[in-house]
N, C-alpha and C positions, 0 to 999 in steps of 0.2 A: 271265626269260631277255630279254635285250634285243632289240629288232626292229633287225635289221640290214639296211639296202637296198644294192643294186648297180645303178649304170647299166653298162649293155653296148652295145657296137657292131659292127655287121657290114655293111660294104658302107654303103648306104644307109641300112640297118634299125637300128632302135634298141629296146634293151628297159629292162625293170627287173626285177630278181628279189631274192628273199627270201634270205638266207644261212641254210642249213643244212646246215653243216657234216657232210661233204666234198661238199657240192650245192648248186648256186644253184637254187632254184624260180623260173619265171619267171611272171612276171604278165600278166593279161590286161588288154589297154584302159587301157595305161600305156606310154607311150615314154618317158617322164621323170619324175624325181623331181619337179620342177615342177609337171606336170600332175597329179601323183597328191598333192600338197601342196593344190594349188589346188581339186581334187574335194574332197578332206577339208573344207574350209574352205567349199566350197558347201554340203556335205551335213550340213555341223556335224556330223563323226564324229571319231572320235581316226585320226588315220594308221596308227597300227599294225594298229587293227583293219580299216581300210580295205583295207592292203596283204594281210591273209589272206583276205579275203574273194576278194580278185581272186587268189589265188593257184593255180594250174592244177597238171595233173599232169606237166607237162613240166620235167626239172630237165636241166643242165649239170653236167659236172664239174668243180669250181672248180679243181681243180690243174691242168688243162690249161688253163683261160681266165686264171689267174692267171701260168704259166709263158709265156703266149703259145704255147700249142700250138694252141689252137683257133683255128675261124673267127671266134669273138666274141672282143673284146678289152674291157678295162675304160676306160671314160670317167671324167672325173672326178667325184667323189660328188654335185656339183651342178653344174648350169649352167641360163642362160635360154636353151631353145632358140631358136635363131632371133633372136635379140636379146642377143648377147654384151654389149652395152655398157649392158645393163639389170641387169647382176650388178656391185655393186660389191665389190670387195676391199680390204680394210682392216686394220688393228689397232691394239692397245694394248700398247705397251713398257714396259719398268721394272715389271713386275708381279711378277718371282721376284728374289730375292736374287744369284741367280748371273749373270744378264745385267746388273743394276746394278752391279753390282762388275767385269764386263766393260768396262762403258761408263765407269766411273770412272777404270778403268787406261788406257783408249784414250785419254780427252780429259785426263787429269791430268798436270800437271807433278811432282807430288809424291803418287805414289798408295801411298806406304808407309805414311802418317797418317791417323787417321780425322777430323784436327780440323777443325770445320765450316769453316773459312776455306779449305780446301785442298778442299773438296767440290767437286765439277763440277754444272753445272746439272743433268744428269740425277741423280746420286745425290740432291740436296736434293729432286727430283721424286720419287724412290723414297721416301724418307723422309715426304713428305707423304702419299704413298698408305700408307705403313705408319700413320701416325697419324690418317689421315682417309678411306679409301678403304674402309670395312669398314661403313658406316652400317646403322643398324637398318631394319627391313623399312618401307618408305614413307618413309624420310628419302633425301636426298642428301647423296653425300660428295664428297670433293675431287676435281676432275675430272683424269683419269689422262692420260699422252701417247695421242695418238691419230697415226696416219700412215695414207696413203693408197697403196696398193699398184698398182692399176689394175682394169681392168673384168674381164669374163671372159674376156677376150681370153689373157690371161697365165695362166689355169689350166693346171696339168697333169695327166696321170691318171698312176697307177701305173704304172713301167715305161718313161715317158716322159722325154727329157731335159729338165734343167734348164741354161737357155742362161747361159754367161758373153760378153755382146755384146763386139762388136769397141770399143766406147767405154769398156767397163768395167774396172776395175782388180783387181777379184777378184770370188769368189763364196764364199759361206758358207752352210752351212744353219743355220735355227733350226727346232729338234723343238719343235712346238707341237699343242695343240687348237685346233680354230676352229670357231665357233658358224655356225649356218647358218640363214637368216631369210628370209620371205617376209613382205611387206607386203598388209595383205589390202584387199579394195575399201573398206574405212572408213579405210584410212590408220593399220591397227593391226599394227604388229610382231607377226610370231609364230613362235617357235622352233621349225624342223622337226625340227632334231636337232646333231649335232656330229658332227666328224670327223680323222683325223689329218692333220698339215699339216707341209709343209717351207716355211717361209715365207723364201726364199731373197733373200739381200740384199748388198752391195758392201760388207763391213765396211772396205777397204782406204781406199776412197774417202771414207766417213762419217769416216775417223780421220784426215784432213785437217784437218776442220773441222767441229763437231758441227752447223753449219746447213749443213751436205750431206747430212744423214739423211733427207730429204724426197726427195732424187734417188737415192740409194742404195737406197731400197725401192722404187724403179719397175724391179722385174725379175719374170721367170717366177718361180712358185710351184707344189708340188703339193697336191694334196689327195686323200684317199681310202685306199684302195680303197673303203671301207664307210662309209656313213652309219647312225650310231648315233640311232634316234630317240628313245630315254627312257636316254639314259647316267646312269651316277653318276661326279659332277664332283666329288668332295670332296676326296680325293687319291687321284691316280691314277698309278701306278709304271710306268716306262717305260724303255725303252734307245736310246739311237743309237748307231750305228757306220759307220766309214768305211772300206772296203778298198778299194786299189790293187792291181790286176794282181792280186786273188787274198789280197793279203796285209793282213794288219790295219795301219790308219793309227792309229787312233784310236777309243776307244768310250766310254761314261759310261752310268752307271744314273742316271736323271733321275726328276723328278717332276712333276706340274702339278697342277690343282684348286685349289679355294677355300681347300682349308686349306694351301696351298701359297704362297697370292699375299698381295700387300697390298691389292690392290682384291677384293671380292666380285664375284661375275657380275652382280647387280643394278645395282652403280654403275658396271661397264663397260658395260650394257647401257644405259643410263639415258644417259650422255654419248655415245654414238653416236646413239642415235634422238632427242636432244634437239632434232635441227636438221630441220626441216621436211624439206628437200630429200632428208633418208634416211627418209621415209616418204611415198614415192611409191606409187600402189598396182601391186600386180602386178610390183613389183622386187624382185630376189634381193640380200642380202647375206651374205657370207664374212666374217668378223671373227676374226682372231688373238687370241689370248688372251697371247702371250708364252712367251718360253724358261725353262728352267732354267739351259743353260749350252749354251756355243758352241764348236766346237773353234777358232775363229778364237783365242778369250780364251786357248788354249795352246799357241799357236803353230803350229797346223797350217793351211796353206794347200791349198785343193783343186786339182787338176789335171784335164785332159780325159781322161775315161774311167773318174773315181773312181765308186765306187757309195756311195751314202747309203742306209741302212736306218734307218725311225722305226718303232718298235712301244709303245705304250700299249696296257696292259692294259684288256681291255673293249671295244675299239674295232676290233677285228677283226684280219686278218691285216696283217702288217707293208706301211709305204708304202715301196716302192724307187725311188729315183732315181738317173739316171745324171749326171753333167756332162760338158756340151759346152762346150767353151772355145773361142772365134772365135779364127784366128789373121792373116785378114788385116788390115791396119790400119785405123783408121776413116777414112772419108770426108767431105768436107765435105757438109753438108746443103743444096743449092741450091733457093732459094724462087725462085718465079716470081712475077708482078704482073699482075694482071688491070687494065691501062690502058685 
């Protein structure tokens, strides 16, 4: 059985619990998964063993917490308490054929042909990954696409809204799994675990020109509700669905994991952490591994109030997010000067 952890909040109080369906078993002396992982590093013990050691007799009803009927509420599956800017949220795109096809269709003038001269840069990069993204152990493969989403301030928990801001043209779900990492005092990246995620993006804005990709990613995103400490990530089945006022709008069976991707985990992690600035002791990293398919690629446009549900097998209960769309027109940001 995998070790699954969840972060909880109640007013100014925080807690970490072990998931023991249908209960949550609270841990002693652990207000965050960050603190728990840091203690695990200092004591040179396994995180799962430390969590078991700290388990108390106090349990909560998971259904009540999950449905929002408890005084406790779910927090993002990881954060950097008190210092959200020390949590870097990023991702690797073009890892799954489905998302690469969506990008090809989005930016190609003639997406009906697969001839090399008609391939977009996105599909060319996917092919580079297919041909050189799975190096042997200890070897370095081709660099994947990399993007920055923001700091820990953009992370949303299960049940919290994902915002389409006033300056955005759209908002679209991206059902993914994300790796969670802590940088040790020696500057060594350590994988704490993995979590389900909704890597929310503005696909309409990106569609205008692929050079808008960078700013289309600067949006809120959701992770959780659980962090899986020791997940199986070879071929993970899942499902993503969208409902609007109780009616189904779109749903798909999806898959992720190393067997489903053109880059293996070793290659993705190397090309993220090869940068010195990504190995600053004490920092947290949340890195999305890419999506299998997008509702946007099938003509679905999200609206305020829509409910997105993402569930990957072995990663705990589904991650649910509502869409919150701004209606006021965007206002000019006025800059002052220190003359």
